[in-house]
Structure formats: structure tokens, C-alpha cells
C-alpha positions in Angstrom: 36.2 2.8 4.6 37.4 0.1 6.9 37.1 -0.4 10.6 40.1 1.0 12.3 39.8 4.4 10.0 36.1 4.9 11.0 37.0 4.3 14.6 39.9 7.1 14.3 37.6 9.6 12.7 34.5 8.9 15.4 37.6 9.6 17.9 38.9 12.8 16.1 35.2 14.1 15.8 34.8 13.7 19.4 38.2 15.3 20.2 37.6 17.9 17.8 34.2 19.1 19.1 35.8 19.0 23.2 38.3 21.2 22.0 35.7 23.4 20.4 33.8 23.5 23.2 36.5 24.6 25.1 37.2 27.1 23.0 33.8 28.5 23.5 33.8 28.2 27.1 37.5 30.0 27.6 36.3 33.0 25.3 32.9 33.0 27.0 30.9 32.6 23.4 27.4 31.6 23.3 25.8 31.9 26.7 22.3 33.9 25.7 19.4 31.7 26.7 20.7 28.2 26.0 19.0 26.5 29.2 19.6 22.9 29.0 23.4 23.3 29.1 24.1 26.8 30.0 26.2 27.5 27.0 26.7 26.2 23.2 30.5 25.4 24.8 29.5 23.1 27.5 26.9 21.7 24.7 29.4 20.9 22.6 31.7 19.2 25.4 28.9 16.8 26.3 28.3 15.5 22.8 31.9 15.5 22.4 32.3 13.0 25.3 29.3 11.4 23.9 30.8 10.6 20.7 33.8 9.4 22.4 31.6 7.2 24.5 29.6 5.4 21.8 32.5 4.9 19.8 34.2 3.3 22.5 30.8 1.6 22.9 31.0 0.2 19.6 34.9 -1.2 20.1 34.3 -3.1 22.6 30.9 -4.5 21.9 30.2 -5.8 18.1 27.1 -7.1 17.0 26.5 -9.8 15.0 26.3 -9.5 11.2 22.4 -8.4 10.2 21.6 -10.1 6.6 19.3 -7.3 4.9 17.7 -9.0 1.6 15.7 -7.7 -1.2 12.5 -8.1 0.5 13.6 -6.2 3.7 15.1 -3.5 1.4 11.5 -3.3 -0.6 9.5 -3.1 2.8 11.6 -0.3 4.5 11.2 1.8 1.0 7.6 1.2 0.8 7.3 2.0 4.8 9.1 5.4 3.9 7.0 6.0 1.2 4.0 5.7 3.6 5.5 7.5 6.1 5.7 10.1 3.8 2.4 10.2 2.6 1.2 10.3 6.2 3.5 13.3 6.9 2.2 15.4 3.6 -1.4 14.4 4.7 -0.4 15.9 8.4 1.0 18.7 7.0 -2.5 19.7 5.1 -4.3 19.1 8.2 -2.3 21.4 10.4 -2.9 24.1 7.5 -6.4 23.6 7.6 -6.6 23.6 11.4 -4.1 26.9 11.5 -6.5 28.7 9.1 -9.2 27.9 11.4 -7.8 28.9 14.9 -4.3 29.8 15.0 -1.8 27.7 16.7 -0.5 29.0 19.9 2.2 26.1 20.4 5.8 27.0 20.2 7.7 26.2 17.0 10.0 23.9 18.7 7.4 21.7 20.1 5.6 21.8 17.1 8.4 20.8 14.9 9.5 18.0 17.7 5.8 16.4 17.7 6.0 16.3 13.5 9.4 14.3 13.9 7.8 11.9 16.2 5.0 11.6 13.9 6.8 10.9 10.9 8.9 8.2 13.2 5.8 6.3 14.6 4.0 6.4 11.2 7.3 4.8 9.6 7.6 2.0 12.4 4.1 1.3 12.5 4.0 1.0 8.5 7.5 -1.2 8.8 6.1 -3.5 11.1 2.4 -3.8 9.4 3.9 -4.1 5.8 7.3 -6.7 6.9 4.1 -9.1 8.4 1.7 -8.9 5.4 4.3 -8.9 2.6 
């Protein structure tokens, strides 16, 4: 897909999200306990404007072309494997801890911590492997 088509798809997606958000707002759908934005419609409008903003910034500011060689791809794949192993070990430890004493943390907070752990493990593994490979 060339850059023009990709940009048009991004703008269409942003406008589509805004239209769907306006429809949700006009029919009053999605108002129960959606605290950050008040409703699903306002959240979709916010995301639509964010997509339009990012597409416009991408048009204005063009980064230089990055050169990716086989070594970097190898390091990225190895770092992904290391991060997955860290994730599996952390999940196993979490299951053991939950068996000893129940975890009273809300599920959304627990999942966000797990995703953060996975990202941090990947970044650390990538940095270390890139330095010593």
C-alpha cells in the first residue's frame, strides 16, 4: 500500500470513529460506568480526533529511513523469546502466590501491570542482547 492510500485509510478511520461516536452520543448509548470519558461515544470521538491528529503529524514530519539488518531482526526475535519466558515465569509465580493468599487487586490493574512487565522485559532484553551480540 502506498503512502497516499495509507493516509486516506487513516483519515477515513478517524472520521468513521468520530461519526460512530456522534451516533452513540445522539442515541444516548453507552453511558453506564464509563468514568474516564462519561460515555463510549465521547471516547470514540476522542480517539477519532487522536487518529486524525496523528495522521496529520505523520504527513508533516517525515522521519528518516531506518536501516534494519538481519542482526537487529535476530536480536528482536531473541528478545521477544526472553520476554515471553519472563512472562510465563511471572505468571507461574503469580499463580503460586494466588494459591497461598488470594490476590485482592482489581483485574484491570493486574492486567495492566502484566502488560507493563512484558514491555519492560522486552526492552531490557533487547538492550542487553543488542549490546552483547
